[in-house]
C-alpha positions as a printed Julia matrix, in Angstrom:
88×3 Matrix{Float64}:
 153.46  329.53  75.37
 151.41  326.2   74.55
 154.65  323.87  74.33
 155.36  325.65  78.26
 152.1   324.61  79.21
 152.09  321.18  77.95
 155.71  320.72  80.06
 154.48  322.36  83.47
 151.4   319.82  83.35
 153.71  317.27  82.43
 155.94  318.14  85.26
 153.09  318.62  87.68
 152.07  315.1   87.19
 155.57  313.58  87.71
 156.02  315.15  91.38
 151.92  313.57  92.15
 151.34  316.74  93.76
 147.73  317.62  92.4
 146.88  314.35  90.28
 148.67  311.57  88.83
 148.42  308.8   85.86
 148.71  305.72  86.76
 147.3   301.79  86.63
 144.98  300.42  88.48
 146.01  298.57  91.42
 145.1   297.29  94.87
 147.08  299.9   96.88
 145.71  303.24  96.65
 147.4   306.5   98.04
 146.1   309.02  99.15
 148.49  311.92  98.41
 147.08  313.03  94.82
 143.84  314.75  94.89
 142.85  313.58  91.6
 144.17  309.84  89.76
 143.58  309.3   86.35
 143.71  305.2   86.37
 144.38  303.59  82.8
 145.43  300.2   81.33
 149.75  299.92  80.88
 149.12  299.58  77.28
 147.66  303.3   77.0
 150.09  305.28  79.41
 151.66  307.17  76.32
 147.76  308.17  74.91
 147.1   309.34  78.2
 150.23  311.33  78.56
 149.73  312.56  74.75
 145.88  313.99  75.6
 147.12  315.57  78.72
 149.79  317.65  76.54
 146.95  318.38  73.83
 144.32  319.42  76.49
 146.57  321.85  78.29
 148.32  323.34  75.36
 145.12  324.48  73.87
 143.29  325.43  77.49
 146.91  327.13  77.55
 146.55  329.17  74.42
 142.72  330.23  75.17
 143.1   331.19  79.12
 146.59  332.53  79.32
 146.5   334.2   75.65
 144.61  337.24  77.95
 146.4   337.54  80.61
 149.73  337.97  78.72
 148.41  340.61  76.23
 147.12  342.41  79.6
 150.53  342.07  80.99
 152.51  343.65  78.23
 149.73  345.8   78.09
 150.6   347.23  81.08
 154.46  346.88  80.69
 154.13  348.97  77.18
 152.12  351.44  79.03
 154.74  351.24  81.9
 157.34  352.01  79.73
 156.21  354.85  77.99
 155.68  356.59  81.05
 159.2   355.68  81.93
 160.4   357.27  78.49
 158.02  360.48  78.97
 159.47  360.81  82.47
 163.19  360.99  81.07
 162.64  363.1   78.52
 161.17  365.25  80.62
 163.89  365.54  83.26
 166.5   366.46  79.93
């Protein structure tokens, strides 16, 4: 789950829809909502920090959502199993 979140955030940055990581230039584009400016030498570190933060936050935020979803699916499967048993 954490790896998926890190790859998703990386892909989102590459599309530059919401945010982008780039170097400070004279021409600024206003297509992104958030622009993170870093030195060219530290671009790899910026991506690494972004991946780590998104991985840990996904574990904390998405874990409860997935648990609730799996619980609902399990309850629905039990209901379906019980209704099939009653038909026989």
